[in-house]
N, C-alpha and C positions, 0 to 999 in steps of 0.2 A: 504494499499499499504507499510505504513511503517512496517507493521507486516511482510508482505510478504519480505521485504528486511532484516529485522532481523533474519526472517525464514532462508533467505540464510545463513546467517552468522552462525547460530546455528547449521544448517544442516551441514555445512563446519566442524565447530568444532566437531560434533559427527561423521563425517566420519574419522576426523584426530585422533579422539581419538581410532579408531581402529589400527592406527600406533603409537600412544603414549602409549597405554597399552600394547604394545607387547614388552615384555623383550627382544627379539631378536634385535629389533631396538632402543629401548630406555630403560634404566633401571627404576626402581620405583623412585630411588633416583633422577635422571636426570629430570623425570616428575615432581616431587616435586620442583627441582631447576628452571625448566620451569616456574612454577606456580609464583615463586618468581621474576623472570625476569619481566612476564607479568604483575604483579602488580606495579612492578618499574616504567615499561612503563606507565602504566596509571597515575602514581603519576606525572611523568615528564610531561605528555602530559597536565594535568590540571595546574600544577604549572609553566611550562615552556610557556605555551600560554597565561598566563597573562589574560585569559578571552576575549581576543580581538574577537575571532569568535563569541563568545556568545553575544558580545557586539551588533554585527551586526544586530541580530533579533529586537533588541530595536529601533536603531537608524535607520533604513530602514522604521520603523512605526512611527517614530517621525517626525511630520509636522515641528518641528522647524529646520530641519536639510533638507528639502525638496530639497534646492537649491544645496545641497552638495551630494546628494544621490549617483549620479554617480560616486564620487570620493571614496565612502566607500568601495567596494570590495577590489581595487588594493591597498588602504591604509592600510586595513587590513592584505593584502597578504604580503605587505612589512614588516609589524610588526611582523608576524609571522615566516617569513623567517629568520630574525633577530635572533628571540627566538630559533628558531630550530638549526642555528650555535652555539649559546651559549650552548644549550643542548650538542652538539657534543663535544664541547671544554671541557665542566664539566666532561663529562663521560670518556674522555682521561685523564685527570688530575687525577681523583680518580677511575681509573680502579683497581687498585690492592686492596684497602681495600673493595671495593664494591664486586670484586670477592672472595676474601678471605671469606666473610659472605654469599653472595648468591650461591656461587658454589663450596663453600668448597676448594677451588684453587687459591691461589692468583696470579697464572700465567695464569689463564683462563681470561686474560682482553679483549681477542677478544669478548668474550660474552657481556661485558658491553658495548664495543664500538659500536658492532651492535645493541644493544638496543637503544642507542643514536641516531643513524642513523634512525632507525625505527620511534623513536619518533619525529624527526625532520621532516620526510616524512609524518606522521600522522598530524602534525600541517598545513603543507602547505595545505593538502587536506581538512581540517577541513573548511577553507574559501569557496570554492566553494560549498562543502556539504549545509554548512549554506545558501548559496545563493538559492540553490534548493528549502530549506526548506522555506525560506521565500517567494518565489514566488510559493510555494505549488504546486511544480514539482515533487510529490511523486512519480509517475512512473519512472521517470528517476532516482531520488535517488534510487529507488529499483534496477533497473539495474546497476547502478555503484556499489553499495554494494554487489551485487551477483557477479559482474564481478570480484570485488576484491578477493571474498571469493574463487571463481574458481581459479583464479591465485594462491592463498595460497595452495589450495589443491594440485594443480599440482606441484609446487615447493617443498612442503614438501615431498610429494611422492618420487619425483626424488632424493631429499638430503637423506631421509633416506633407500627407498629400491635400488636405484642404487648406490648412493655414499657411502651409509652407514655411514654418515657424524655426526650422533648421535644430541647431542643438539647443536653444532654450527650449523649443517645444518638447524635445525629448526628456528633458528635466522637469518640465512640467507635468509631463504625462507619469513619470515615476511618482513625483507627488501625488497625483490624483489615485493611481493604483495603491500605494501604500496607506493613503487616507482611506478609502475605502474598506479595507482589509482590517486597518486598525479600529475603525468603529464599528464594524459589524462583529468583530470578534470580542471586543470589549463590551459590547451589549449582551452577547452570548454569555460571558463570564459573569456579569450582574446577574442575568437569568437562572444561571446553574449553580453559582456559589454565593453564600452569604457575604455580604459587604461589612467585613471587621478588618479593622486595621491595628496594628501593634508595632508603632514606629521602632521601638527598641529591637526587633526582629531584623531590621535592615542591616545592623553591625554584623551579625554572623551570616547573614546573606553576602554581604559584601565581603567580608572577610574571607570566606569560603571561595566567592566567586571570582575576586580579583586578580587571584594567580591564574585561574583559567582565562580570564578575560586577557590578560597579558600573554598566554601561551596563544591564544586566539589572535591577538594583534601580531605576534610574531609570526604565527601561521599565514595570516595574508600577507605580511611581509614576504616571506618565504615564497608563497604562491605568485604574488602580484607586485611586489615591490621593484622587480627588475624593470617595469614599465616607467617607473620614475627615473630610474637610472637610464635607461635607453633614451628616455626625453632629454635629459640633461647632457648625454654625451652625443646623441644623435638628432633625432628630429620626431615631430608628431606623425609623420607619413610612415616611420619605421615602428613606431608604437601601435598604428592601426593594423599593420601587418602581423606583427606579433601578437596583438590582441585577438586578431582572427584565429590565429593558431590556438590560443590558449582558449578561446570559445569552443573550438573542437576538442582541445584536449579536456576541457572543462565538463564536457559530457560525462568523461570517465568520473570525474570528481562529483558531479550531481547524481548520476544513475546508480553508480556502483558505491562509490566511498562514502559520499554523505548519507545515503539513504541506507546503506550497509550499517554506518555507526549510528544513525538514529535509532533503529532498531537494537543493533548489538550493545549499545550503551546501556540499554534497560536490561535486555537479556543476560547479557555478560555480567553485570552487576548483581542480578537476583541468583545466577549459578554460583558466583563466588561467596555470596552471603549465606548460601546453604551451609549446613554443618560439614565441615572438612573441605568445602569449596570443590565445586564440579568442574576442574580445569579440562575435562574432556570437551567441553564446549569450545572452548577456546582452540584447542588441537584441532578439532573437525571443521570449525568455522575456518580456520587457516587453508586448508585445502580447498574447500569450496569457493572460498574468495579469490585464491590466485588463479583457480581455472577458469572461473567465470569472468573475471575482470580481465585477464588475458584474451580472452575473446573480444571484449568490448575494446580493448587497445587496438587490436588488429583490425576491427570494423571501421573506427574513426581514422585510423591512420591512412587506410587504402581507400576509403570513401570521400576523404576530404576534398581532393583534386575536383572531383564531379560535383560535389554540391556547391564548390566555389564558382564553378563555370556555371551553375544554374542560376546562381544568386546574383552575381555581379559581373558586368561588362568590363570592369576595370583589371585589365591583365596585371597589374601590379600586385593584387591579392594572391594571384596563384603561388607566390613566394611562400605563402604561408604553410604550404603541403609538407615542405621538408621538416618543418618545425613540429609537426602534430606528434609524432612518435615519441621523441624524448620527453615532452611535457605530459604525455598520456602516461608513459612509463613512470615518470614523476609522481603522478597521482595515485598510480597502482602501489607504489611504495608507500604513499601516504595512508592507504587503506590498512597494510600490514601493521604500520604504525599505531593505529588506533587499537588493535588488537591487544598489544603490549600495553598501551596507555591506559586501557580498560582495568588492567591489574592496579596499576599505580592509583588510579582515581578510586579504586576500591580500598586502597590501603591507606587513603588521604594525603597521598604525596602530591598534592596539587603544585606546590612550590617547585618540585623537581620536574613536572611536566612544563611548566612554565620556563625554566631554566633549560630544559633539553630543546624546546621549540625555539626559544632566544637563539641558542649557539647554532642551531641549524640555519636561521635566518641570517646570522652574523657571517656565517660559511658562505651563503648564497650571495651576499653583498659583496663580499672581498671577491669572490670568484668572478661576479658580474663585472666589477671595475677592472679585473685582470684580462677577462676575456673579450668584452663587448668592443673595446676600441679596436681588435683585431678581426674577430669573428662575427661582430654585429648580433643579430637577432639570435643567431645559432648559439652563440656563447652565452647567451641569456637561459635559452633552453637547455643546454647542457649543465650549466650552473645549478639550475632548479633541480634537476634530474639527481645530480650528486649529491646536492644538501638533503633531499627527500630521502634518500637511501641511507645516509649517514644516521638521519634522525629515526627511521625505522629500525635499524641495526642496534644502535645505541639504546633504545626504549626497550627493546625486547631482551638486551642483556640485563638491564636494570631490573625489569619485570621478572626474568627468570630468577634474580636472585630472593624476590619474594615468594614466588609460587613457580616452582619448575614446571615447564611445559615442554614436550618433545614435538617440535613441530617438524612437518614432514618437507625438508628444505628440498628433497629430490623431486617432489611435486612442482616446486617453484621452479626450479632449474628445467625440468622437462616442459613445462608450460611456456618460458621465455623462449626455449630453443624452437618450439612448434610456432610461435608467435613471431619471432624473428625470421626464421626460415620461410614462412609464407610472405611476410611483409617484403623480404629480399626479393623473392619471386615475382612479386607484384610490380616492383620498379622496373622490370622490362618493358612493362605497359605504358610508360609515363608517355611517350609520344604518340600514342595510338589514338584514332577518334574516341570520342566517349561512346559511340554505339558499340565498339570492340571492347574497349577498356573496362568498361562498367560491368558487363556480364562475366568478364575474365576474373575481375577482383571478387565480385559475388561469389563466384565458384571458389576462390581461395579461401574467403571467410566461411563458406560451408563446409571446406575441407577440416577446419578446426576442431570440431567435436569428433570427427572421425579419427584424427590423429591423436586426439586425447584418448579415446578409448582403445586404440592401437597400442599407445604406450603404457596402458594398463593404469593409467590415473584414477579411472572409474572401471568397475567391472560392470557386465552386463546384467549381474545380480542386482548391483545397486541401482541399475537404471531400471530394471522392472520393479523394485521396491519404489522408487520415487514415482513411476507412472501409476502404481496402486494408491500411493498417498494422494497425489493431485486428484485421481479419479474419486477417491472417497471424499476428498475436501469439496468437489463440486457436487457430488451425490448428498452430502450432508446440508 
């Protein structure tokens, strides 16, 4: 269900790419500037929210707060409203210098202020979204996410096609979609939970969540901070190309990594909370995750070129194809990190989580400055991949000191060999016409599960068991 909700968001993003990559509606440089504003918003959401919404998940499952659980949702909501107002004030005060760097125009302060409003609304919506996760209301979560995505598509289409409002219209549309989601979800929260506030609960919420917020801040820096460095060392046009590749690679993050983590963060935590801790869940999940995500990495890497041809008449965007594989592989490693991070989270080691991600982000920044001047956007992609691999490896080592898990590394190695082998074969079709290249690459993607079974990463007996479980689920 979480995958479906994230799929709705990514489908919306891909539909919008048809507008964003149309030079008659938005210039290549403006698309690059939009990427920078988007990253700034992600950073402000994490930093400004102080991890209050993230702390809800822990405290709602903490028996020592059982008597105050009913006060947690609206206490957290009051906290994020205050944080959102602070963000709006900051973006008003520092609008000119931010506009000068991000938009190449110190007078374009409206873009910065709209971004601040968008951040504030996303902070408010984060609390009811977290409550849906905590109560395992994945279906309603998916509906809410899809509704916000549809509203964004409609607003952007109107702003760009009807009003020809350019980048400012894009940011207005984001405010509209976030506002609609925040209002409706908050009303749902009011209807389904008693309005009780205990201001003193904000301190433990923020104390627990702040390290997670810093970890998230470092994570976004690790994921997207290289766009700021590309802008500083190169220009907004190159940011646009790299940003497009990151959108494709981001499909792995949204459909596999984030949806996986949204479910596993709860399921894994509950498994560990049992007597003696059920670490078999983590071991089994590792195999399923790397095999399935490897298939996704192959798919987005081989289909990126044909999707770009379909979406944009601008040939410059075809340069994004070569960047997709390392970016997608980096996100695959990010998902492996979440398996180990779940153990640290359960042990209350949120400062360790924050330090680990911060070190990975620092490594990424240093590698970016070292590689971008020579390799350009490819240097940024390789740097991010190396940093994600280092983060995943280091986290699993630390987690195994708390609870030893025998991961099946041979499965990861085999999945990567299959993935890279098929991708390499796919490169011979780069110069072919779309009518020939697309069927050939789809055939290669279809070969992946056959090679997975051929390598005995799964047995046919397991496939039969899966088929029976799926049939039982739909019959029920």
